[in-house]
BAKOL-600243 format. One record per residue (C-alpha): z, y, x; residue in three letters. Coordinates in pm, 1 decimal, padded with zeros to 6 digits. Layout:
// residues N
[[Z; Y; X]; Ala]
...
***
This chain:
// residues 81
[[00623.0; 01538.7; -01004.2]; Asp]
[[00537.6; 01174.2; -00987.0]; Glu]
[[00817.2; 00903.9; -01127.1]; Val]
[[00883.3; 00658.2; -00876.9]; Pro]
[[00760.0; 00300.8; -00935.0]; Met]
[[00986.1; 00022.6; -01059.2]; Ala]
[[01127.4; -00219.5; -00833.1]; Ser]
[[00845.6; -00444.3; -00658.7]; Lys]
[[01027.3; -00763.4; -00755.4]; Lys]
[[01038.7; -00666.8; -01122.1]; Ser]
[[00726.5; -00745.1; -01358.0]; Ala]
[[00707.8; -00370.5; -01427.9]; Val]
[[00679.7; -00291.0; -01057.1]; Gly]
[[00429.1; -00552.5; -01003.1]; Val]
[[00237.7; -00418.3; -01291.0]; Gly]
[[00230.8; -00083.8; -01192.1]; Gln]
[[00124.0; -00178.1; -00818.3]; Arg]
[[-00167.4; -00388.0; -00963.5]; Leu]
[[-00280.6; -00076.1; -01153.2]; Val]
[[-00289.7; 00135.9; -00850.6]; His]
[[-00437.9; -00119.0; -00602.4]; Leu]
[[-00711.1; -00219.4; -00851.5]; Arg]
[[-00826.6; 00112.2; -00904.4]; Ser]
[[-00915.0; 00128.6; -00506.7]; His]
[[-00956.0; -00260.2; -00457.9]; Leu]
[[-01214.7; -00396.6; -00704.8]; Pro]
[[-01155.5; -00764.5; -00547.0]; Leu]
[[-00775.7; -00756.4; -00583.0]; Leu]
[[-00745.5; -01028.1; -00819.3]; Asp]
[[-00982.2; -01252.9; -00577.3]; Asp]
[[-00723.1; -01190.0; -00294.0]; Val]
[[-00420.5; -01246.2; -00517.6]; Leu]
[[-00612.0; -01603.4; -00610.2]; Leu]
[[-00653.6; -01723.0; -00283.1]; Thr]
[[-00311.8; -01610.3; -00136.3]; Ser]
[[-00076.8; -01883.1; -00040.0]; Pro]
[[00140.3; -02007.2; -00319.7]; Glu]
[[00475.5; -01993.7; -00147.2]; Lys]
[[00409.7; -01632.7; -00040.2]; Val]
[[00603.6; -01383.4; -00310.9]; Pro]
[[00387.0; -01178.3; -00504.8]; Val]
[[00550.0; -00864.0; -00385.9]; Asp]
[[00497.9; -00939.4; -00004.4]; Asp]
[[00108.9; -00982.1; -00080.7]; Val]
[[00079.3; -00698.3; -00255.1]; Leu]
[[00265.7; -00503.7; 00035.7]; Asp]
[[00029.0; -00653.5; 00308.2]; Ala]
[[-00278.8; -00534.3; 00075.4]; Ile]
[[-00141.7; -00191.0; 00040.8]; Ala]
[[-00057.9; -00182.6; 00438.4]; Ala]
[[-00430.4; -00322.8; 00507.7]; Ala]
[[-00582.7; -00057.3; 00266.1]; Trp]
[[-00386.2; 00215.3; 00432.1]; Ser]
[[-00482.7; 00094.2; 00793.6]; Ala]
[[-00853.9; 00099.5; 00689.2]; Arg]
[[-00821.9; 00459.9; 00571.4]; Arg]
[[-00610.0; 00546.6; 00887.3]; Ile]
[[-00881.2; 00400.2; 01099.3]; Ala]
[[-01182.3; 00575.4; 00925.8]; Thr]
[[-01024.1; 00894.0; 00913.5]; Gly]
[[-00994.2; 00946.7; 00560.5]; Ile]
[[-00613.2; 00858.6; 00520.9]; Ala]
[[-00398.0; 01143.5; 00334.6]; Thr]
[[-00108.8; 01268.6; 00558.0]; Ile]
[[00234.3; 01345.3; 00380.9]; Tyr]
[[00468.7; 01543.3; 00579.2]; Gly]
[[00434.2; 01761.6; 00857.4]; Pro]
[[00156.7; 01716.0; 01125.9]; Pro]
[[00216.8; 01656.9; 01477.8]; Gly]
[[00428.0; 01397.5; 01691.7]; Arg]
[[00757.1; 01337.2; 01793.9]; Asp]
[[00903.3; 01330.6; 02157.7]; Asp]
[[00821.9; 00962.3; 02177.5]; Glu]
[[00448.2; 01012.3; 02054.9]; Gly]
[[00516.4; 00874.6; 01717.1]; Phe]
[[00325.0; 01075.0; 01431.0]; Ala]
[[00537.7; 01291.0; 01174.0]; Phe]
[[00453.0; 01210.6; 00826.4]; Gly]
[[00318.4; 00905.0; 00603.5]; Ile]
[[-00065.6; 00822.7; 00622.7]; Arg]
[[-00179.1; 00655.2; 00327.9]; Ile]
***
């Protein structure tokens, strides 16, 4: 079982997220260095992770966690990463 990450607002949580994102996004530091100064680091990391997931979903290589299928409103079950 995986241990949950620390709060994304803590130094440990930011470090954990950087380690994970760097393993998939070699240009992560360049993105961070060019992000707006007033945007909190956890928001920038959330946006980067969302963009990475969206790309995986769009290219059909996302991993699906949870049950397959859709609910009555057409929303997919599970989480795609």
